[in-house]
C-alpha positions, -999 to +999 in steps of 0.1 A: -058-239-197-043-257-228-033-296-222+001-285-223-003-260-195-021-281-173-012-277-135-010-314-133+023-315-156+045-296-135+063-313-111+064-288-086+027-282-084+020-300-052-002-293-023+012-264-007+012-245-042-026-256-050-039-245-019-023-210-024-024-204-061-051-208-088-041-232-113-041-203-141-020-183-125+005-207-115+002-219-152+019-183-164+047-183-141+083-187-149+089-215-127+059-234-142+072-231-180+108-237-169+096-270-156+073-277-188+102-273-206+126-293-187+101-321-185+097-323-221+137-326-228+137-356-201+167-337-186+146-327-157+157-353-133+194-345-142+193-304-144+205-292-110+197-255-125+162-256-111+174-235-079+181-206-102+144-202-106+130-191-072+099-183-058+110-174-024+095-146-008+114-114+004+117-100+034+115-066+051+146-047+052+148-018+075+172+004+048+139+005+026+128+028+054+156+054+048+144+064+014+129+099+018+095+090+000+085+058+021+100+074+055+066+086+066+041+054+059+064+026+054+069-003+083+073-040+088+042-058+092+038-072+131+022-102+119+043-115+088+082-107+080+078-113+043+053-082+044+052-045+045+025-022+057+017+010+048+004+032+077-016+056+056-038+031+035-037+005+066-028-023+041-003-047+038+016-062+007+043-084-002+079-070+011+095-062-023+110-029-034+089-031-066+060-036-049+067-005-025+073+018-058+039+004-072+019+008-044+030+048-034+018+054-071-017+038-066-048+063-069-059+046-034-024+059-018-024+095-035-055+102-022-048+093+013-012+109+008-026+141-002-046+145+032-020+131+053-015+145+089+021+139+102+007+146+137-003+126+166-042+140+171-066+124+195-091+106+174-120+138+186-094+165+171-087+142+141-124+139+134-130+178+142-104+183+115-121+161+090-154+177+097-139+213+091-120+203+061-152+186+044-172+219+055-146+243+041-143+224+009-179+225+005-180+265+011-151+267-009-127+278+018-090+279+006-072+267+037-074+245+065-042+233+083-032+219+119-001+233+137+008+218+170-025+200+173-046+234+168-068+234+135-070+266+114-091+276+085-088+305+064-114+316+034-088+334+014-054+349+015-063+386+030-085+371+055-072+364+090-070+328+100-097+312+125-089+286+152-116+257+151-117+245+191-146+228+190-179+213+167-197+249+174-166+269+158-175+247+126-204+276+122-178+303+110-171+282+080-201+294+058-205+309+021-210+347+025 
């Protein structure tokens, strides 16, 4: 960092910030630059507008769950009121609308969202579904889906559906 951007020059750079924020990241913040500008003008101690630049974290809002794109996967983090939790990715992040939109567009979230099952399945049924899906993909079967907790596969549009009830039934999924 250049000498003018050293964290020690920032009056607001205290123990709490130094433990939670890397100095180079802090030096790039609006608050740090604001502090430097005011310190240079010698009006810093008399200036009461510092409260205009805040670094307070957002708190989860239940109204965010009313948006249709977020309804199926967004919830409040039970351990931190300043965080949200993605049920699909099993990931916690800062509670802000911009973070929610940004997360929804990430590649990792999009991959999980493609195969998201909005049903309550037992772990054995879910595992059987994943195995059926992988095997069907390997053998180029067109459809794998779940209805009322039952797993179905179909090779093409003109072939009848097959109910997969056990791991032995996975043998019907093969290349012909």
